[in-house]
Every structure is written in structure tokens, then in C-alpha cells.
C-alpha positions in Angstrom: 96.4 -60.2 164.8 92.9 -61.6 165.1 89.4 -60.3 164.2 87.3 -58.9 167.1 85.4 -61.6 168.9 81.9 -62.1 167.5 82.8 -60.7 164.0 83.6 -62.6 160.9 85.4 -61.8 157.6 83.6 -62.4 154.4 86.2 -64.1 152.2 86.0 -64.3 148.4 85.0 -67.9 148.4 81.7 -66.8 150.2 81.2 -63.3 149.0 79.6 -64.4 145.7 77.0 -66.4 147.7 76.1 -63.3 149.7 75.9 -61.2 146.6 73.6 -63.8 145.0 71.3 -63.8 148.1 71.2 -60.0 148.1 70.3 -60.0 144.4 67.3 -62.3 145.2 66.3 -60.0 148.1 66.3 -57.0 145.6 64.3 -59.0 143.1 61.6 -60.1 145.7 61.5 -56.5 147.2 60.8 -55.1 143.7 57.9 -57.5 143.2 56.4 -56.2 146.4 57.1 -52.6 145.5 59.4 -52.1 148.4 62.0 -49.3 148.1 65.4 -49.5 149.8 66.3 -47.3 152.7 69.7 -47.1 154.3 70.1 -45.7 157.8 73.3 -45.0 159.7 75.0 -47.7 161.8 75.6 -45.1 164.5 72.6 -43.8 166.4 71.9 -42.0 169.7 71.3 -44.7 172.4 68.1 -42.8 173.5 66.5 -43.8 170.2 66.5 -47.5 171.1 65.8 -46.9 174.8 62.6 -45.2 173.8 61.6 -47.5 171.0 62.6 -51.0 172.3 62.3 -50.4 176.0 65.0 -49.9 178.7 64.2 -53.2 180.4 64.7 -55.4 177.3 67.8 -57.5 177.1 68.8 -55.7 173.8 69.0 -52.3 175.6 70.0 -53.3 179.1 72.6 -55.9 178.3 73.5 -56.0 174.6 74.0 -52.6 173.1 77.5 -51.3 172.2 77.4 -47.9 173.8 80.0 -45.1 174.1 80.2 -41.4 174.6 81.4 -39.1 171.8 83.7 -36.1 172.3 80.7 -33.9 173.1 79.5 -36.4 175.8 76.5 -37.6 173.9 75.8 -41.4 174.3 75.9 -43.2 170.9 75.5 -46.8 170.1 75.9 -49.2 167.2 72.4 -50.0 166.0 71.1 -53.3 167.5 68.1 -53.5 165.2 66.7 -51.7 162.1 63.1 -50.6 162.8 63.8 -47.8 165.2 66.3 -46.2 162.8 63.8 -46.4 160.0 61.1 -44.7 162.1 63.5 -42.0 163.0 64.5 -41.5 159.4 60.9 -41.2 158.3 60.1 -38.6 161.0 63.3 -36.6 160.5 62.9 -36.5 156.7 59.2 -35.8 156.7 58.5 -38.9 154.7 56.1 -40.1 157.4 53.6 -37.7 155.8 53.3 -40.0 152.8 50.1 -42.0 153.0 52.1 -45.2 152.8 55.8 -46.0 152.8 56.9 -49.5 151.6 60.5 -50.0 152.5 63.2 -52.7 152.9 66.8 -52.6 154.1 69.9 -54.8 154.3 72.6 -54.0 156.8 74.8 -54.7 159.8 73.5 -54.7 163.4 75.4 -55.1 166.6 74.6 -56.9 169.9 77.0 -57.9 172.7 75.8 -61.5 172.8 77.7 -64.7 173.4 78.9 -65.6 169.9 77.6 -69.0 168.7 76.5 -70.6 165.4 74.3 -68.1 163.5 74.6 -65.5 166.2 77.4 -63.0 166.0 78.1 -59.6 167.7 78.2 -58.0 164.2 75.3 -59.6 162.3 73.2 -58.7 159.3 69.5 -58.4 158.7 67.1 -58.1 155.8 64.3 -55.9 157.0 60.8 -55.0 155.6 58.7 -52.1 156.9 55.3 -51.1 155.6 54.2 -47.8 157.2 50.8 -46.2 157.0 48.7 -49.2 156.0 46.2 -50.3 158.6 44.8 -53.3 156.6 45.8 -56.9 157.3 46.9 -57.0 153.7 50.1 -55.2 154.9 50.6 -57.9 157.6 50.2 -60.5 154.9 52.6 -58.7 152.5 55.3 -58.7 155.2 54.8 -62.4 155.9 54.6 -63.3 152.2 57.9 -61.3 151.4 59.7 -63.7 153.8 57.9 -66.8 152.4 58.6 -65.8 148.8 62.3 -65.1 149.5 62.8 -68.5 151.1 61.0 -70.2 148.2 63.1 -68.3 145.6 66.3 -69.5 147.4 65.0 -73.1 147.3 64.3 -73.4 151.0 61.4 -75.7 151.9 60.0 -77.2 155.1 60.1 -74.0 157.1 57.4 -73.4 159.7 55.5 -70.2 160.1 54.4 -69.6 163.7 52.0 -66.8 164.4 50.3 -65.2 167.4 48.5 -62.0 168.4 49.7 -59.9 171.4 46.5 -57.7 171.1 46.1 -54.0 171.6 47.1 -52.1 174.7 43.6 -52.3 176.1 43.0 -56.1 175.8 46.5 -56.7 176.8 45.9 -55.1 180.2 43.4 -57.9 181.2 45.8 -60.6 180.0 48.7 -59.2 182.0 46.6 -59.4 185.1 45.8 -63.1 184.4 49.4 -63.8 183.6 50.6 -62.3 186.8 48.0 -64.1 188.8 49.1 -67.4 187.3 52.9 -66.8 187.6 52.9 -65.2 191.1 52.9 -68.5 193.1 55.6 -70.0 190.8 58.1 -67.2 191.0 60.1 -68.8 193.8 60.9 -71.6 191.3 61.7 -69.4 188.4 65.0 -67.7 187.3 66.2 -64.3 188.5 65.5 -62.8 185.0 61.9 -64.0 185.1 61.4 -62.5 188.6 62.7 -59.2 187.3 60.6 -59.3 184.2 57.5 -60.1 186.3 57.8 -56.6 187.8 59.0 -54.7 184.7 57.5 -56.4 181.6 55.7 -59.6 182.5 54.9 -60.5 178.9 58.5 -61.1 178.3 58.6 -63.9 180.8 57.1 -66.0 178.0 60.4 -65.5 176.1 62.5 -67.3 178.8 64.6 -70.2 177.6 65.4 -71.7 181.0 64.1 -75.3 181.3 62.6 -74.9 184.7 60.8 -71.7 183.6 59.6 -73.3 180.3 57.8 -76.0 182.3 55.9 -73.4 184.3 55.2 -71.2 181.3 53.8 -74.1 179.2 50.5 -73.9 181.2 50.0 -70.2 181.3 46.7 -68.7 180.0 47.1 -67.7 176.3 46.8 -64.1 175.2 44.5 -65.1 172.3 41.8 -66.0 174.9 42.0 -62.4 176.2 41.7 -60.6 172.9 39.1 -57.9 172.5 36.6 -58.3 169.6 38.5 -56.0 167.3 41.8 -57.8 167.9 40.1 -61.2 167.5 38.6 -60.1 164.1 42.0 -58.8 163.0 43.8 -62.0 163.9 41.1 -64.1 162.2 41.4 -62.0 159.1 45.2 -62.6 159.0 44.7 -66.3 159.4 42.1 -66.3 156.7 44.4 -64.6 154.2 47.2 -67.0 155.0 44.9 -69.9 154.1 43.8 -68.1 150.9 47.5 -67.8 150.0 47.9 -71.6 150.9 50.5 -70.8 153.6 50.9 -73.5 156.3 51.0 -72.0 159.7 51.0 -72.9 163.4 49.3 -70.7 166.1 51.9 -70.3 168.8 50.7 -68.4 171.9 54.3 -68.3 173.2 55.4 -65.9 170.5 55.5 -62.4 172.0 58.8 -61.2 170.2 61.6 -59.7 172.2 60.9 -56.0 171.7 58.3 -53.8 173.4 56.8 -52.1 170.5 54.7 -54.9 169.0 50.9 -55.1 168.9 48.4 -57.5 167.3 50.1 -59.7 164.7 53.5 -61.2 165.6 55.2 -64.1 163.8 58.4 -66.1 163.4 59.6 -68.5 160.7 61.6 -71.5 161.9 63.5 -74.3 160.2 64.5 -77.5 162.0 67.8 -77.7 160.2 69.1 -74.8 162.3 68.8 -76.8 165.6 68.0 -75.0 168.8 68.4 -71.6 167.3 65.8 -72.4 164.6 64.3 -68.9 163.9 65.2 -67.4 160.5 62.8 -64.5 160.5 60.4 -62.7 162.8 58.3 -59.6 163.0 54.9 -58.1 163.5 52.8 -55.0 163.8 54.0 -51.9 165.7 51.2 -49.3 165.3 52.2 -47.2 168.4 55.9 -46.8 167.8 55.8 -43.4 165.9 53.8 -41.8 168.7 56.5 -42.8 171.2 58.7 -40.3 169.3 56.1 -37.7 168.7 52.6 -37.9 170.2 51.2 -36.0 167.2 52.3 -38.7 164.8 50.0 -41.8 164.6 51.1 -44.2 161.9 50.1 -47.9 161.4 53.1 -50.0 160.7 54.2 -53.6 160.3 57.6 -55.1 159.6 60.0 -58.0 159.9 63.7 -59.0 159.8 65.6 -62.0 158.5 68.9 -63.0 160.1 71.3 -63.0 157.1 73.9 -65.3 158.8 71.3 -67.9 159.8 69.9 -67.7 156.2 73.4 -68.5 154.9 73.9 -71.3 157.3 70.6 -72.8 156.3 71.5 -72.6 152.6 74.7 -74.5 153.4 72.9 -77.1 155.6 70.4 -77.8 152.8 73.3 -77.9 150.3 71.7 -75.1 148.3 74.9 -73.2 147.9 76.0 -75.8 145.3 73.5 -74.2 142.9 75.0 -70.8 143.3 77.8 -70.2 140.9 80.7 -67.7 141.3 81.5 -65.7 138.2 84.4 -67.1 136.1 87.3 -65.3 134.4 86.3 -64.8 130.8 89.7 -64.0 129.3 93.3 -64.1 130.3 95.5 -61.9 128.1 99.0 -63.4 127.4 101.5 -60.8 126.3 104.9 -62.2 125.0 108.1 -60.7 126.3 109.5 -58.0 124.1 106.3 -56.9 122.3 104.6 -53.5 122.6 101.6 -53.9 125.0 99.7 -50.9 123.5 97.4 -53.0 121.2 96.7 -55.8 123.7 95.8 -53.1 126.3 93.3 -51.6 123.8 91.8 -55.0 123.5 91.6 -55.4 127.2 89.9 -52.1 127.7 87.2 -52.9 125.1 86.5 -56.3 126.6 85.9 -54.7 130.0 83.7 -52.1 128.4 81.6 -54.9 126.9 81.0 -56.2 130.5 83.4 -59.2 130.4 86.3 -60.0 132.7 89.9 -60.0 131.6 93.2 -59.8 133.4 96.9 -60.1 132.4 100.1 -60.5 134.4 102.1 -58.6 131.9 104.9 -59.6 129.5 106.4 -63.0 130.3 107.1 -66.4 128.8 103.9 -67.6 127.0 104.1 -71.1 128.6 104.1 -69.6 132.1 101.2 -67.4 131.4 99.2 -70.2 130.0 99.7 -72.2 133.2 98.6 -69.1 135.2 95.4 -68.9 133.0 94.7 -72.5 133.6 95.0 -72.2 137.4 92.6 -69.3 137.4 90.1 -71.2 135.4 90.0 -68.7 132.5 87.4 -69.7 129.8 89.6 -68.2 127.0 93.1 -67.1 126.5 94.1 -64.3 124.2 97.7 -64.5 123.0 99.6 -61.5 121.7 103.1 -62.4 120.6 105.6 -61.3 117.9 103.6 -62.8 115.0 100.4 -61.1 116.3 102.2 -57.8 116.7 103.5 -57.9 113.1 100.2 -59.0 111.5 97.8 -56.9 113.7 96.1 -60.0 114.9 95.1 -61.7 118.2 95.0 -65.5 118.8 92.2 -66.9 120.9 92.5 -70.2 122.7 89.4 -72.1 124.0 90.6 -73.6 127.3 87.8 -76.1 127.4 89.0 -78.0 124.2 92.4 -76.4 123.4 91.3 -75.1 119.9 92.9 -71.9 118.7 91.7 -69.2 116.2 93.4 -66.1 114.9 91.5 -62.9 114.1 92.4 -59.5 112.9 92.2 -57.2 115.9 89.6 -54.9 114.5 87.5 -57.9 113.5 87.8 -59.4 117.0 86.9 -56.1 118.7 83.9 -55.6 116.4 82.7 -59.0 117.4 83.2 -58.4 121.1 81.3 -55.1 121.1 78.3 -56.8 119.5 78.0 -59.5 122.2 
């Protein structure tokens, strides 16, 4: 029996690394006053068709869809933002002036599995809703930067662009079509289709023959209206104030249809061809796609959790992350009443420390088991300890042993 293709088990030798990264995410989110939101993995397919766009690869090729018993078409969520927007509208929380949110969770896309890209993958997302200012854009970018810094990741590259507003984008799309039109015969079938349905996404193509043609396209930054130019310049200015290195990359348009103005990606060369760790941008028009009466400014991003873990391993940063150890191993000699040692075990666990026992057996065998498990201390409860109401503690790092009255030992443990 094998796992489903494109999924991966998280085994105990890796789970502690994931828990550590999640704890750092929580710590950084708290410092940005971001509150956690959890949305269902199951959503109606129409949610993403409306939000992301029916012509995007995510919707047209990659969603896991199926009909439920009532004939409604459901899917496993392929990304997090649309579900967050739905949740805010459905709950009425969109009426708050500002919502500052983050999430961690599984997403699903029917992609070809490869390093750092699974069919069940996980994202760390940030969404700031209701804030029109470029300070929200900067907070989203800085959340990603601070998280990488806290994890010890250096030498990443922030790439940033603006895709403008719907008005100034119209003139750019005309220029783009005018440039691409004579080259279409030399471009891939996907680009030819995108030329008709969503020409901006031609810039996303990874085919080598298309990349050569795309490399000389007019840039969208040159077509920005005055307001969008000012907005982009303000974002750049705040990045410089925050001493964040960046590269303006006119090829970044992001893969989803709902973005406007600021878009960005964070890359690291250690990941090879699939070098993007995080990406995001502003999506001011998404709420009105669900309800024309709701107009909310919004900006967000997502980090690929699997790629983040791969990067930590590539940079050998997982060596600095320690799994928790076994504090105590309780040895109970054969033939003695386990009532008192179980009381000890219960109190040690109440005090927040770990302790296990394998039950009454030969002391020598249990000591070997404790050593294999890497226990810091062994507590021995044998015939002498049972008679004298004591417990013997052995320090496994140096072999030294001490005997305590049980009440004295428990009093000490509860004070730690």
C-alpha cells in the first residue's frame, strides 16, 4: 500500500522541524498583529472560478473537483485567498474597518509532482483587508522578510513589479498584443490561447522559445497611470527606508487574475529552477467580484511551506532545530506495586515534563531501553524504594544516582 501520488507523510523525524517553523510563523504573525483564520479545505468550485478566473491553469487544469451527493461541484482548495474573502463576507467580518489575518494549511493542485511541488502542499498566508495605504503592502512584504530572517535564511531576492489598475492596464494590454501578434506563430499553444483569453499571463510562460520573445516585450511599468506610478514609487521608497534589497522585475504578473498594482515574489538560488519561496500582491477588486456592493482594499501573500523546508535543509539550518528529548524514563521492578510510581509519573506530566515507562520488568533491560531512547534521567522504583517510600534518580549523562523521599522529590518537581 502506497501513499497517493503527490502526497507525502510527515514522519516523526521531520515533524518537530515543521512544528518549530510553525511556532516562528506564529511569533512573527503576532508581532505584525495578524490573527489566525482557518477556512475549510472543501469549497464550492465556483468560488475559485469567480476569484481566480476560469482560464487560469489553476482552475482549468489543476483543481481537484468532484460532485457531492446533491450534484453540487466541490473542490479541494487550490489556494487560500479566495476562501478567506468568502469567510469574511459570509461572517460579516468584512464590515470591520481593517482585518489583519494569517493562515497555515493544506492546498491541492493536480500538478506534476517534483521537488518542492506536491499535489497536497501547504502554505503560510497573510491577508490585510481594508487598508488602502502602501504601508499594508510593506507589512505583507516585511512579514515574509522577517520570517526568513528569523529562520536564519539569507541571500534571498525580492522581485517586485506593478500590474497597475484596470484602467492603465487596458493601454498596456493593447501594446502587448501589438508586440506579440507577429510572433504567435513561433510561440507555444498555451501562449496562443492566453493571447485571446488573458494576454498578460503570456508573460508567465516557461517555454524557452517563448521566453526569448517575451524578453523584449514592452514593460507594464511604462504604461502605468500617474496614480499607479505614485503608488509603486511609494512602495519602493518604503522598501529602501526599511533597508530591503529589491529588484524591479517587469515579468512578474503572478498566476492569478485578481491582482492589481503591487505584485512581488521572493526567490532563493539554492532552490534551483523552482526558486520562488513566496509571492503575493494587492487585490483590491476581489471582494466586488463576489458582491458588487462590497469594495474592500486588500493585499496578501503566500509562502510555500514545502519549499521553505527544502531551503532550510539545503542551507543546513535544520541542524539548529532541536527535537524535544525524553526527560524521564520510569523503571519499575518486577513484583512491586506500581501505584506510587504512577503517582510520580502523573505529577511529572502535570509539571510539563515528559516521562514514559514500559511497565514492570528486569531493571537492566529497562535501563537499556531508557538509554536507547536518549532519556535524560531514569527514575528507579524497586523493592527497596517501595519499602522506604523513596525513588532513585539516575543522571544518564554521568551515571550518578541519588535517592529521595517520594514526597520530597514530588515537591521539587512541582516547583520547577
